[in-house]
Structures are given as C-alpha cells and as structure tokens.
C-alpha positions, 0 to 999 in steps of 0.5 A: 500500500502506498504510504505517502502522497507524491510532492505537489509542485508549488502553484506559484513556482510552476503552474503547469506542473502544479496542475498536473501534480494535483490531477494525478495525486488526487487520482482524477485520471491516468494517461491513456495508451494513445496520446491525448487520451485519459482514463477517468478514475472513479473519483474524477468520473464522480465529479463529472457525474455530479456536473451531469446530474445538475445540468441535466435537471436544468435542461429538462426544466426547459423541455430538453430531451436526451438522445444519442446519435452515432459516433461515425459521420459519412464524408459526403454528409459532413462535407455539405456545410463548407464552413463547418468542414473547414473549421474542423478539418485539421482535427478530424480523425478518419476511419478508412479501413475495417479489417482488410477491407478499404471502405468506399467512403471515409467515415469521420469520428464525430468532432460534434454532431450538427450534421447528424442532427441536420440529416435526421431533422430533414426526414423528421420535420414537415410542419410547424406543428413538429417544432420545436425539437430540443435535444441533448446528448451526453457523449464523447467526441474526438478532436485530434489536438496537437498539445494536450493536457488532462481535462483542458485539451484531450483528443477524446473528451466527454461533454454534453451537446445540445441541438435544437430546431425552431420555426422562427429566428426569435425562438431559436435566439431566445433558446440560445441565450436561455442556455447561456443563462443556465451555463452562467448560473451553473458556473456561478452558483454550483462551480463557484466560478465567476464568469463573463457572459458575452458574444464571440467575435467573428474570428472566434465564433463557432464554425458554421454559426451566425452568432456564438455566445460564451461564458469566459472564466479566468484561472488563478494564473491569469489565463482565460478559459472558455467554460461554455458556448451556445451557438445560433445558426439561423438557417445556415445548416437547414438550407444546406441540408434542405430542412423545411417545414410548412408554416401556419400559412401553408408556405414552406420555410427553412427552420432555425437551429442552435447548438450548445455545450460544456465539457469535462474541461469544466473540471480543469476550470475548477482545479485552476480556479480553486485548488492550492498547493495541498491539492484539490479544493472542490465546490461542495455541490460537485464534490463526490464526498462533501463531508469526510468523517475520519476515525482517529482510532478504530475503536467500537466507540469511535465507529459507533459515533461515526456511523451515527454522525453519518446518519444525521448528515444523510442530506450530504454525501458522507464518507467514513475513513475507517482505514488503518492508514496513519491519521496524518495520511488520512488528513492529507488524503482528504485535503488532496481530494478537496473534500469541503468538510472534515470531521475528526472523531476520536476517543478524547473528544468523544469523552467531552461529547464533541468532535473536531471539524475543519474546512478545506479552504481555511484549514481552521479546526474547531471543537463542536458539540456533537448535538450541534454538528448538523447546524455547524456543517450546514453553515460551514458548507455555505460559508466555504462555497462563498469563500472560494467564489470570492477568492476566484472573483478577487483574482479576476478583478485584480487581473482585469484592466483596460488598454487603448493601444497594442503597446499598452495591452502588451505591457499589461499582459507582461505586468499582470496577465488577465483580461484586458478590455480594448477597443476593437474593430472586429475585423477577422484579419485584424484579430489574426494580426493581434494573435500573430503579434501577441499569441492572444485572442479575443475572449468575448464582447461582454454584455455588461460593458457599454459598447462605445466608439473609439479607435481599434487598439491594433489597427487604429480603424474606427471601432464600436466594440469593447472586447476582452482579450487575453492569453487562454487555454 
C-alpha cells in the first residue's frame, strides 16, 4: 500500500506542473495508451457525474430531451456545410479501413454532431406543428489536438451537446441565450466560478454559426478559459441540408437551429480556479464526498459515533475513513481530494461529547458539540462555497484592466496577465494580426460593458466594440 502522497509542485513556482501534480495525486485520471487520451478514475468520473446530474435537471426544466446519435459521420454528409468542414478539418480523425477491407467512403469520428442532427431533422420535420425539437446528448467526441493536457485539451473528451430546431429566428435566439443563462448560473452558483457572459467575435465564433455566445472564466494564473458556448445558426445548416417545414400559412420555410455545450474541461476550470498547493479544493455541490468523517482510532466507540454522525448528515454525501492508514495520511488524503468538510472523531473528544471539524479552504479546526454538528456543517458548507467564489472573483478583478493601444495591452499582459478590455474593430484579419503579434485572442464582447466608439487598439480603424482579450487555454 502506498504510504505517502507524491510532492505537489508549488502553484506559484510552476503552474503547469502544479496542475498536473494535483490531477494525478488526487487520482482524477491516468494517461491513456494513445496520446491525448485519459482514463477517468472513479473519483474524477464522480465529479463529472455530479456536473451531469445538475445540468441535466436544468435542461429538462426547459423541455430538453436526451438522445444519442452515432459516433461515425459519412464524408459526403459532413462535407455539405463548407464552413463547418473547414473549421474542423485539421482535427478530424478518419476511419478508412475495417479489417482488410478499404471502405468506399471515409467515415469521420464525430468532432460534434450538427450534421447528424441536420440529416435526421430533414426526414423528421414537415410542419410547424413538429417544432420545436430540443435535444441533448451526453457523449464523447474526438478532436485530434496537437498539445494536450488532462481535462483542458484531450483528443477524446466527454461533454454534453445540445441541438435544437425552431420555426422562427426569435425562438431559436431566445433558446440560445436561455442556455447561456443556465451555463452562467451553473458556473456561478454550483462551480463557484465567476464568469463573463458575452458574444464571440467573428474570428472566434463557432464554425458554421451566425452568432456564438460564451461564458469566459479566468484561472488563478491569469489565463482565460472558455467554460461554455451556445451557438445560433439561423438557417445556415437547414438550407444546406434542405430542412423545411410548412408554416401556419401553408408556405414552406427553412427552420432555425442552435447548438450548445460544456465539457469535462469544466473540471480543469475548477482545479485552476480553486485548488492550492495541498491539492484539490472542490465546490461542495460537485464534490463526490462533501463531508469526510475520519476515525482517529478504530475503536467500537469511535465507529459507533461515526456511523451515527453519518446518519444525521444523510442530506450530504458522507464518507467514513475507517482505514488503518496513519491519521496524518488520512488528513492529507482528504485535503488532496478537496473534500469541503472534515470531521475528526476520536476517543478524547468523544469523552467531552464533541468532535473536531475543519474546512478545506481555511484549514481552521474547531471543537463542536456533537448535538450541534448538523447546524455547524450546514453553515460551514455555505460559508466555504462563498469563500472560494470570492477568492476566484478577487483574482479576476485584480487581473482585469483596460488598454487603448497594442503597446499598452502588451505591457499589461507582461505586468499582470488577465483580461484586458480594448477597443476593437472586429475585423477577422485584424484579430489574426493581434494573435500573430501577441499569441492572444479575443475572449468575448461582454454584455455588461457599454459598447462605445473609439479607435481599434491594433489597427487604429474606427471601432464600436469593447472586447476582452487575453492569453487562454
């Protein structure tokens, strides 16, 4: 049996290595046999399951139904939508042979499922009475990434991809923004990650979309992370795939579609927003274990008290560590797993009718009478979640600035990496130029910032946009 945890590189010394150390020490994943793939260990997958459960419930509240579509897409079907093909071509994995037989047509392993949905809807929809259809699937996709890192960028990843089809652009746009609201609320109130809601620029919008909306988060090191996107396609896909419906006036009309998704990169966002040099710090609602009871000694008295506490705290996910590991190891293991609340049960404290309770974020320990444990734990969890949110928010606020020129922008990134609000012309070529000069790109046109006129920070053309730019994962 392993007797001690591996050393975690200090976060401020080497953020990238710290992240890898936390992921592996917390036993969230192991590297797969193929480059860019990962094996989800039980604890890592349990976090994803909790994310799934909460989001799935929110989707169903607005009438979304779960479906499952095939993994493989025929080349002829995929190639119908030109912009979509160009956007994904560099990352496409292709099946060309089965056994010793070369296939007559290439099959693409899905990078996303818009074309499969469109092909299905073309046969399914005839009348406005058939609309809307609100579908979602929890599945895996493949995008052959050049540079990979667990959760953040992997060649195969897990996600949810929602796809809807409507009889009016107003309906479709309303749904697109409703999903963004769900994502934003989930990030803020469940993951305890502050996000900026906004629209992607023309350069950064999803391939084939008319408009892409996003929630953008900022990690502890000042790099941005796109945490979720929602796309309005208009009738871009329906024209290509000839998806028409007869409206209530008896006229044929192209339908309007959306798609939206979040992935297991949310786990990466949680780690880089909240965790520390001791390991994970998990928001309580998605932590596989919310309260860990640790037996100081495995006596009958301690075991009985632990079992009784677990029953009284049955509204939470409670674990009891009754292993024969050393007490110090048990504490370290609970810390590296990011368990929000820890309760230590030992003979001396029980003799005084109390236990020791501590929070993962502050690590402060306090003696609590046994009959007050339920109340204390309830208050502690609420305080814990709010504290880790405020720490992440403070980090973002300290790392958010504004610049008027490219020189100012570059200086700010060198001094205090984070979000920089700049006047921007919105031109694709201009953003390409910024990317070449700075290795950064736009994150979003924020909803909560007044869009005022000015001169583009890069090309100095007239600008009507204020846009956040940043280095990003």
